[in-house]
C-alpha positions, 0 to 999 in steps of 0.5 A: 849275380844279378845287377840288383844283387851286385848293387846291393852287395856294393852298398849302393842301394839306399831306398826303392819304391817297390823292391821286388818289382824292381828287382824282377824288372832289372833281372828279367827285362831290359828297361830304360832308366834315367838319372838327372844331373843339373849343370851347376858347374863346368865339371862333374865332381866326386858327388856325381861319381856314384851316379855314373857308376850306377849308370855303368853297372846298369848299362853292363847289365843290358839296360839303357841309361838316359842321362838327363842334363838339367838345362831347364831345372838348372835355371831354378836350382835344387833346393835339396841340402842347401841352406840358401838359394842357389846362384842363378846361372845364365843359359850360356853358362849352363849350356857350356857346363852340359858340354863338359858333363857330356865329355866326362860321363862318356868315359864310363858310360857308352853312348855309341849306337843308342846304348845310352841316351843324352837329353836336356830338359831345357828342350821341353821346360823352356817353352812351356805355357805357365798356365797350361802347365799349372792346369795339367801338372800343378793341380796334382801337387799339394803344397802341404805335402811339398813342404813336409818333404826333406828337401824343402823342410830344411829350408823353411827357417831361412825362407823358401821362395816360390821360384824354388818351390817349382823345382820339384814340379819340374823334375817330376814333369821330367819323368812324366815327359820321359815315360811318354817319349822314351818309355823310361820306367825308372828314375834313379838318384842320390838319396837326397832326391827321394822326395823328388823321385816320389813326385814324378812317380805319383805324377805318372800315376795321376796323369797317365795311370802308368806305373813307374819306379824309383831307386835311390843310392847312398851318398858317399860319406866318410865313416863319420857321416861327412860328405866325401870329395872335399879338401882344403882347396875345395871340391874334388873334381873330375876335370883334370884342369881343376883337380890334377890326376895326381891330386885326384890319385892322392885324394883316394890314396889318403882316404881313412882306413875305415872308408877304403873298402866302401870306396872300393865297393862303390867307385870301382869294378874291382870284383867283390871276391877280391875286395872280400880279400882286401877286407881281411887287411889291417893296419899297414896292410891297408896302404896297399889297398888304398893304392889299389883304390886310388889307381883304379878310380884314377884310371876310370876318370883319367885313363890308364896312362894318367893313373900309372903316372900318378902312381909312379909320382906318388911312389917316387915322392914317398921314397924321396926319389922325386921324378920332376917330370911326372910331378903335378905342375902349376904356372904363375905369371910374370906379372905375379913378380914385384921387384923380381920377387913374389911373396911365398903367401901369394905363390901358395894362394896363386897355385892353390896350395892354399885356399887364401893368403891367411891360410898360406901364413898358417901353413908357413907358421906351422913349418908345413911349407918347403921350397926346393927342399928348404923349409920355409919359416918366415911368413914374409918370405919372398921368392926371387925370380932367380930361384926359377933359373932351372925352369921351375921351383918344387914346393912341398906342402906337408909330407905328401904334396909336391908341386912343380911351379913354373913361370908361364 
């Protein structure tokens, strides 16, 4: 099976600018392609995962990925999918976020010996002369066509700044620059990037008469059409400090029955033949499929040892044979205690078991919180410091979420 057929069979490909030509290129030649990542946070999240998996599939087929980090475009922010202007980031924050991205991406993509390349568009965007740039590049963009693009159209009601209008021009220029300097002939990205990719393809043709190509990939959506990777506590991050390996494992273990096969195809290297066998499973048989998904995805992001620990912890908790040594933990501070105690609502918020004290109150009122196997029903419960005499307490949220809380 060719890499194009593999990507298609896994349900990854959304749109292509020239399917037959792209299929021929990535089947019969070795090309350089790029995917851009704007460093808007200090960790990649589940939404980026599909793109990194695509890079890995392409690299395994002998192609050279270029990971473009948006040190320049990140200072503007992509308006796609946003109802308001993104928060402006400092150069220092952006540089820090890029370093975090580099480390995480290196788990799935091999950057040794030129097998993949990392570039930062700050290197060519930040020092541009604005007038010269507009004369060479801006002249090729029609404002009417830009405003008709989906990424801008949805922003028109609330207002689109001229600052953000530059984003498409800058991203298009990235493609032109990489084509000129890296012999890059294809841009890949999520399907929400289609308008931006088309902009880069047309700019290459108009400036240099060069034929380049674009291919987009399906966003990771639930069967109901909602973006995956969101929990009560926020985004599911690839950074273990933001989302622990156990929480990460549990997220995939608890995906909806209707989504497990799609996730196996898009987010793992499990063979399509094996996945075809899993597709025959129904009802409770899908639990084993979800465990396989959770294990494989956690192993890719956090390594085999963490995946084994997360699986063992999940099984122990499910059978009530709790192994505290492998349980995810969170620390509260000595200063969190007032008169030798801490409000349970404050503890739940501090450990991120609840996103706010209000949500913590709701969980307690609904009987969803237990401390050391004792169900908590009073919203004003105070946990004494003496409860930590063994070095920790175990807080349980619902039936499946356990957390060892320590004082540190």
